[in-house]
N, C-alpha and C positions, 0 to 999 in steps of 0.2 A: 270367927263367931259364926254358927249358920242363921239362917234367916229368911223362913218360908214358913206360909204360907196354906199351901197344899194337904188339901192330907191322905193317907192311901188307898192306891185302886189299885187296881188286875194289874193294870201296867208299869205301875210304880215299884210291886211287890215282881212283881218280873223279869224288873232293869238293876230294879238296886240292890243289894244283897247285902247292902248296912239294915238292909230293913228285915226284924223279924217273921218268918212266916205264922207264930199261934199268933188269930185274932189275938186274943185275952194281951199280948201285951202292945199291939199298935192299935185299941182299939183305942177312943181318942185320942189322941196323941196326932199332931202332926208330920211331917216329913222331915222336916230339921232338928225337930226333938227323940223322934227313935235315931237319926244318923248321927245326931250328938251322943248319946248316948251309947252305937259302937261306938266311934272312932273313939270315946272315954274311952276301953278298952286295950285299943291298939297304943296309947302310947302314953300311960297315967304321967310323967313328967308336959305335954301342952292338956294348957289349958282349954274344954271345952265348950263353948255352952250358945247357948239357941235363944236370942230375941226372939220374943211374939212381934203384932200391930202386923201396921199395911204397910211397906218396903219405902211407898210413890208416899204415901204423908211424910216421912223421917224426912229432918232441919236436914239443913248440909253439914251444920257440926258435926252429925252424928258417925257419919263420916272417916274423919278427922283424928279420931284415936286408931286410926283403919294404912297398913303402908301399903295394902291391898287390898283392893277389892271388887271379886268374882258375880259376876249376874250367870244368873245360865235359866233357863225359859222364859224370860220377860220379857213383857210389850211393848213394841217399841216407840212407843211415851217413856212407860214405862226408865229405857236402858236406854233412851238420850236422857233424862230427869236428870237419871244417877251419875252417871257419865261427867252431867253439866254438876252435879254437887262437887263431884272428887276435884271438879278442874278448877273451883272459882277457890277453895283452900290452897293456903300460904304455902304450904307444905307438897309435898311432890304424890297425887297416893294414882297407884301404876291403878289402870281397869285393861280393866278382858268381861268382852259376857264372851256365851258359850251355849250352842244349841244342838244337839243333839234330834232329827226328826229322822225316825229309820234305819235307812240304808246311809245316809247322809248327813254330814255335821257341819260346822263353822268354826272359831272362833276368832276374835274381835280384839285387839292391842293395843292402845292407847297409854305408852307410856311420855306423852307430854314432850320437852323440851331433859330426852334424856345424854343423859351424858352415864360413859363404859368404859371397861378396857381389853382389849383381845391382844393378839400374842398371834409376830410378825418378826418369823423370823427368832431369831431371840430377844428381841424387845418386846416393852408391853408399848402398846400406842393406845393414845386416847384419844376417843369417836367419841362423835356426839348427833341423833338424831330429833326432826322434829317431827311428830309423831300429827294428827290433824285429830279435831274429836268425830267417834260417831255421827255426830249431823252434819261434823261437813261433809265429814267419804261418803254421805248417804245422797246427800246433792250434789254432788259433780255429775252431770252431765253422760250419761255414759255414750257419750257418741264421740268421748276424749278418752276413752277406758282402749285400752292394748285394744287390735283387731283380734287374739286368741285369749281373754279375760277367762279367767272358770266360769262355768252355764251357770253355775253353783251361786256365783254371787248374782245374777240377773232372777233367777230362782228365787232365792231366801230371802229380798225385793216384795218382790211380786206377790209373795204369799203372809209377808207381814205389811202389804199395804191394806191385801185384803184383809187379814182377820185384827189391822186397824178398824176397820169401815166399820169393818158389823161388832166390835165389842161397841164402836159408838149410840151405836141402832138395837143395844141392851144387849148384847151377848155372850157368849161368853167364850173366857178365852180357852183356848185349844179344842174345840168346839168341832173345828171341819176337818170334812166327809168329805170319801167321793163324791158323796152329791154336789158338795157343790162345785166339781172339777167342771163344770161347762161356767155358769162364776166370772173362775176367775184366768180360765181361756181368757174372756171376754176383757177379767180386769188387763193378763200379756199384754193383749194389744194396742186398746190403751196406751196405757208404758209405753212397753215401744213405739209409738204412733208415737207422740208426745217424746220422746227419745233416742228418737228417727235412729232407731234402731232394728234392723230385720228380726222378724219371730221363732228365725229357725233358728236364731241363740238363742233362746229361753221354751225350747224340744217339748214340746204338749209331755211326749214317755218321763221326764223327769218330775212336771208337777203335778200329773197323776201319782207318783211314786210319791216326791214330799205331799199330798192330799189324803194321801190312802194309806199313811204310816200309820201303823195303831203303834203311838210314845215311842221312848226309844230302844234303839238295838243295843243289848248290851256290849257288842264287841267291838264297834264304832265307839259305844263312848268311852272303855275303855285305851283307846286310841289317841281318843280329844283329853280323855282323862292323863294321859302318861307327859301326852304333848303341853297341855296346858304346864305341867306339875314343872315341869324340865326348865319353860318359860317365864317361870315366877318366882325360879333360884335362878334364876339368872337378872329376874329386874334388883329380885334385894340386894344381890351380893356385886352383881356389879358387873361381874368379869363376862365376854362372851356372847355372840353376837344376838341382838333380840329377835324376834321376829315383828315383820314390819310389814302390814297390817291385819293381814285376815288369812287365814291358813284354812285350804277349803279341804275334802274326807267323803272322798261319794266308796261305799263299801262293792259300786255297780264293780268295778274296773281297778278296783285297789289301791289308791294314788290319793297323795296326798298334794296339792302346790300350793303354795306362798304366793300371796298376788298384797304390790304398794297399792293398795290408790288414797292420795291421797291429791290436795284443791291446788288451787296454780302456785297459790305462798311458802306451800311447802315444803 
């Protein structure tokens, strides 16, 4: 099931092959409705539907009918809210968030207390991992993270914080642009000082790419989507080592990096 209120934009048309190019076919429909219609043609045996409404207004019980919840392009507040709603349920619901900003991307995973099996030599070994929530992860002091931590982790947190602050002032989500770079750099300075982190760990050039990028970059979306799909299958099947708990990709150097960011109790 898909849930999304966003309408079709030029950026969406250039990045999403599930949207029909003819305006007569997409006019008046949300991205979720259009993607749902296209996905139905891929496999008629699978039920695909689109739900209307503000995702942040849905009660926790709404998520109880799912085994996996994946959110994309959500605000910081919405990510924390949905992740917490999944955690409050009596059943375990896997939570993933994925974001693509131009040539960069991030996947976050929360499988809560997760048991799985993996092969070791000729035997199946039972394993268990404990995942922190998204809110717990972003509360981890930067000074406690390892020295070679992905710079994208810090940069994405700066951008999230900037957007959250400006949304509280009445600005719409996704409106960040190159004109905001000076303010973003100033926020970077404030956060680095508060977190006892050198500003060089959050390079100007990286932040500039994140704020100046227009929409999603299809090749990066494809890479993130492929990895995310594999992880969802692992979570459902309970087989194979799952990702814990961040994956970062930057097309600038073509590298994908896994980072385990956990609180002291995890």
